[in-house]
N, C-alpha and C positions, 0 to 999 in steps of 0.2 A: 517373425519378420520385422515387426514395428517395435520391439522392446528395445529401450535405450536409444531409439532414433531422435534425432533433434526435429524440432516442428518444420525446419527448412527441408530436412531430408524426407519427412512423411509427406510434405507438399510436393516434392520433386517425384516421389513415387505415384502420387495421384495424377500429376501433370503427364507422366509418361506411361500412365495406364498399367504400371507395374503393380498397383493397388488400387482398388475401388474405394469411393468414398463410404460405400457401406461396410467394407472390410475395415477401414480405419474407424469408423464409429463404433462397430462391434468390438475393436480392440479396446477402446476406452470404456465401452459400457460393461465389458467383462471385468475390467480392473475396478470399475465402481461397485459391482455386485459383489467382488471378492473383499475389497478393502473398506468401502465406504461405511459398512455396518459399524466397525469398531472405530472408524475415524470420524465420522459424522461431520464431514466436510461439506457435502453437497445435500441440499435439503429441497423439498418441493419438487421432486423430480418427475418428469414427464414420462408417461408410459412407454416402455421399451418398444413395443411394436410401432407406435406413432413416430417415435425417433428414427427407426430403422426405415419406415417407409418414406419419411423425408429424406433420408440419405440415398434410397434407391431412386427417388425423384431427381435428385441431383445428380445422380449417375447418368440417368436417362436424358436429362437436359444439360449435359455437361457444359460448363462455361468457364472457359479458362481465364477470363477477364475478372473473375471474382476471386480476390487474393486470399480469402480464408478456406475456399474449396471444400466447404461442407464439414469443417472441423466442429466437433461438439464443444459447445461453450456453455458457461454458467456465470450469471451476474451475481454480484454482492446483493444480499437481501435487504439493502437499502436503496438499490436502484430499480426502477420501474421496468417490468417486462409483461408485456400483454400476454394474458392466458396464465399467469403465475400470480400468487398473493405477494404483495410488498408488506411483509409482516414486520420487519426490522427486529424479528425475534421476540415482539411484544404480544402478549395474548390479546391485547385490545385491538390490534391490527389484523388478526389472523384471517378475516374475511374481506380484507381490503383488496380488490382487484383493480388495477390501474386501466385507464382507458387509452393511454398512449405510452409508448416506450421513452424512457431516458435517452437522451441524444446519442450517447455512445453505444447504447444498446442497439438503436436503430442502425447505426453505422456497422456494427459487427454482423447483423442480420442482412444488411444491404450488400455487405462484402462476401456473402455466401455462408456465414457461419449458421450453424443450428443450436438454437438455444434449448437445452435439455433440462434446466433446473436453475436454482439459486445457490449460492454459497453462504454458509452460516456466518453469523455476525454476532458481536457483543451486543446485548439487548440495547434497542434504540441508538446503537452505534457509539454509546458512550462508555469509556473504560476500555483499557487495551488488553482484555481478556475475553475470548470468544466463549461466551456462556449466555444463554437466555432461558427463560421460563417455557418457551414455546418448543425449541428443538433440543435443548440440553447443551452440553459442552462439547466443543471440538479440542481434542487433546493434541499434545505435541506428536508430530509424525516420527520422532525419534525416541519416543518413550511415553506411553499413555498415561503415566502418573503426573505428567507436568503440563503447563499451559502452552497453547499453540501462539500465545499474544492476540493481539487484536487491534482494531475491531475486524479487520479483514482475515481473521484466522482460518476461516473455512477456504478461502481462496488459496492462502499460502500453503495449507496441508494438501489441498487438491492438486496444486501444481507440484509440489515435491513428491508425491506418490503417484505422479503421473495418471491422476485420474482425468486431468484436463490438460490441453496443450500449453495453455497460459490462462490468466484471468485478470478480469478488471477487479478494482477495489475502490475505497475512498480513503483519503488521508487528511486528517485534521491535525493530529497530534501524534503521528506515527503509525497510523493505522494500516499503512502498507509496508512500513519499513520495520515495525516490530515483527509482524509475523513472518516477513522475509528472513530476518536475522534468526528467528526461532526455527526455521525450516531449511537453512541452508540454501537459499534461493535468493534472486534479486528482486528488490522491491523499490519502486519508483514513485516519488512525489513529484509531479512536473510544476513548473511555473503556472499558477492559477490562470486559467483562460487557455491554456494549450489543448486541455481536453474539455470542451464546451459542456455546459450545463444549463438546464432551465433555472433561472434565478427569479423567484416569484415573491419573495417576502420584501415588499416595500419598506418595512420599518428596519431592514438592515442596510439600505442603500449607502449609509454614511459610515458603515463599519468595514474595515478590511475583510477581503475574502480569504477566510483562514482554512477552509476545507476545499478539497478539490479531488476529482476522480483521479485515480492512479491505476498501477497494474503490477503484477507479479509474473515472473517467468524463471525458467530454470537457467537460462542464458540470456545476455543482452542481445544476442542475435535473434533469439526466440521473441523477446520483448519488442524488438524493432518491427517485427512483422505486424503484431498487434497495434503498436503505436502509428504506424503508417495508416492504418484503417481508421483509428478513432480520434487522431489529432487534427486540429485545423479550425479555422474559422466557421462559426455558425451564425447565421442572421438572428437568431433568438437569444444569442448570448452576447450581451454588449461588451464584455471584457475579453472575448474570445479572439484568438489571433492564429495565423499560420506561420510556418517557418520557411526558410529559403530552400531547404533540402529534405530529403527523406532520411528517415532514421536508419532504414536497410543500407543505404549508400553512404553513410557517414562513417569514415574510419579514421584511424590516426597511424601514421607511420611509425617505425621504430625510432627514427631519428626525432620526430616530433615528440614521441613519448619520453625520450631521454632528456627532453628540455623542459618537462613539466615540473612545476614547484608546487608542493602542497604545505599549507599551514595547519600544523596539528594542534587542536585546541585543547585536547586532553580533558582535564577536569574543570576547565574555566577558572583558572586561578584558585582551585581548592573549593569551588562552590558546588561541583556535582560529586554525589557519592556513587560509588560503583561496588559491585560485588568484588571481593578479593579475586585476583587474576585476571579480571576482565580487561582492565587496562594494559596489563602485561601482555596479554594476547594480542591487543590491537598494536602495541609497540612491536612486538615480533613481526608481525605482518608488514607494518611500515618499514622495518629493517630490511625485509624482503624486496620491497619496492625500490629501497635505496640500491640494493645490489643489482636492480635493473635500471639504474641510472636515474630514477626519479628522485628530485631533491625534496627532502623532508625537513621542516623547520619547526621546532617546538615553540609555540607562541605563548605569550601571557597577553591576551587580549585586553584592549581598553573598553571592555563592555561590562556595564554594570548588571551583573546576573541578578541581583535583587530587584533591581528596577524593571529587568526583562520579564521576570516572573510576574511581578505586580500587573504589569502591562497586559501580559498574556491572560492572566487570570480574570482581569476585567473585561477584556474583549471576547474571551471565549464564553464566559458565563453570560454576558449580554447577548451574544449571538445565539447560543443554545437556547436561552430564555424566549427570544423571539420566535425561534423555530418551534418550540414546544407550544407556545401561545397559538400559532398558526395552526399546528396540528390538532390542538384541543378542539378548534372550531371545525377544521375539516373533517376529523374522525368522530367528533361528537363524544369526546373522553369526558365523562362527568366527574371523575376524581382524579386529581393530579397525583395523589399519593399512591395511585396505582403503579406508578413508574418506579424504576430502580433506585436504590439509594444514591447512586452515582448521578443519574439524570436530575433527581430531586435536589442533590447538592448544588448543581448548576442553577437549577430553576429558582431555588431560595436565594441564592447569591444575586442573581440576575434581577429579581424582582425588587431588590433594595437599592440597586445601582441608580444614582442619579445622573442628570445630564453632565453635570460638572465632573462626576467620577469617569464618565466616558471620555470627556474632552480631555481630562488630564492624561488618560491613557493613550488617546490618539496623539497628544503632544509628545509623549514619552516615546511613542513608536517613532516618531520623526527623528527625535534626538538620537535614539539607539540606532536607527537606520543609517545615519551618518557615521557612527562608530563602526558598525558592521561592514559598510561598503568600503571604508577606508582599509579594512584588512585585506581586501582584494588587490590593493595596489601592487603588491609584490609577488602575488600567488595566482595560479590558475584555478586552484581549488583550495577550500578549507575542509578539515576533517574532524569528526567526533565518532565516539561509539554510537552503533545503532541501538543500544540498549544500556541501561544501567544496572540490569540485573540477568543473571542467567534465567531460563525458563524455570518458573516457580510452580508449587503445587496448585494443580488445577482446581483444587477444592477451596482454594482462597479467591476473594475478589481481586486481590492485587498483593504484591509484597508488602509485609507489614513493617519491614525494616531492611535497609541496605547498609552493609558494613558497620553493623550495630547502631545505625542511626534509625530512629523511628521515622516513618513517613508521615507528616503532618497534614497531608490531604490524600485523597484517593488516586491522585495522578501526579504526585511529586515524583514518583518513580519513572515517569516517562517525561521529566522536565527536559531531558536531553534533545527532544524533537522540535522544541519551540523556536529554536534558533533559526532553522530553515523556514519553518511555517509562517512565522510572524512577519518575515520580510520578503516573501514571495521567491524564495531561492530553490531552484531545483535541487533534489537531493535523491541520491540512489544508495540503497543498502547492498553493500557488497559482502558476500560471506567470507570469513576469515579463518574458520576452523572450529574445533570441537573442545569443550572442557574435559576435565578428567572423568566426568560422568557421562560423556558421550552426547553432550546437547551442544548445538552450534550457536553462534553468535556472528555478529557483523560489524561493519565499520560504515558510516555515512561518508560519502564524497559529495560535497556541496559546491555549486557553482554560482555565479552570478545570475541574476534574473534573465530570463530568456537564453540562457546558454544551455538549454536542454540537449541540443545535438552534441555539445562538447563533452558534456558529462557522460552521455551515453557511448561516445567514442572511446573514452577512457575506460569505461566498464568492459567494452568489448575486448580491448587489448588486455585488460586486467584477467578476464576469463581465459583468453587465449594462453596467458603466460601459466596461469595457476590451476586452471582446470577443476574448480570447484564442483562444477556440475557432475563430475564423475563419481562423487560420493554420493551414493543412495541410501536412503533409510532401509532398514532390514524390517520388511513388512510380513505379517503373519496372517 
């Protein structure tokens, strides 16, 4: 009865008492038992009996004012959920049990959701491949030899496989957008502050907020249900803010859709490398949008990609270095060399950065921001691919080369994501189809700061036209 139902439809069945919360929870639990052993998307799972008892209690105390109606949820294993370890996939954190929830976790629970586990992540959240020494690899949902992306790969796979109705995540350098592209789902990085977070590292006060909670869902309408629960101002997040309307009620008419103009940034004047056929897939989908009266213009942006990369590299390394320093103290980590090569790379770069290095990067960010904002003068949105490579061998840390060009750092292959991340631009990854090997990819639609409702309304109309959510992975 619940197979292939949207979250909106499942909630409607609960509200009308055509399905109980217990029945809905059991539906998801059965899928988890059947498919999660091979997908490894959900980790630290609560006992089934306890979950079902929570569902029965919600049926007995039915409260129609709770918008999540007892839906089973799992938070990314970088976010704190009381009763579960926050491991970050790192063996040194396996016994760390938080004493309070992350803000967006509290909001999901307060809205009636049932936390059943955590979703798998890249170790320490660094590197866009969901693999760690504690729980192992989360493979691609469309073929278990390839990567699911990361760092929110567990969330992307769980959503695509319908193990969860939708899922939260985090996104610094595409950590929601890459897994979404690799799973044929929607992945959203909002304007920082829209989804509040506890920001405790005083040494990062002068640095831009380059990481934010985000989310993934099979459709934008599903995503809107979750966003309306977790978005909005919170007294303990000084940069948090609320929007003037709800995501659920924000839509765009056919007439408004036909007036949209998108600036296509493609390879950023030849500065970004892509797997063969990837850009052509994007161009084909943009042509389909043009047939629906959306105006697409190919841009040669006046943005210095080299300066952008150097600016990002400094601010990211400094930010991660400060986070690691704080964690070393909090977790009593005695040897920094226990960390992954990716985290060590950032730490070792960050430790060498001077105040002048950071000041130069901050000044570059201001200069680059002016160039980026000027691009929006004639356009509603900008567009870039959601990835530079198709899903790669899951046994690699990252693609070693793209288009025959060797990647000079562990994260050069996700350079595509820094454009939105560095300038606080909301970005959603939209599915666009599958390559010749049957693996999916996506395209980013990027809006101006705080135009999160606008980008979501576009995504809703996009799914209404193209129905990518109808294409399901063939699970065994």
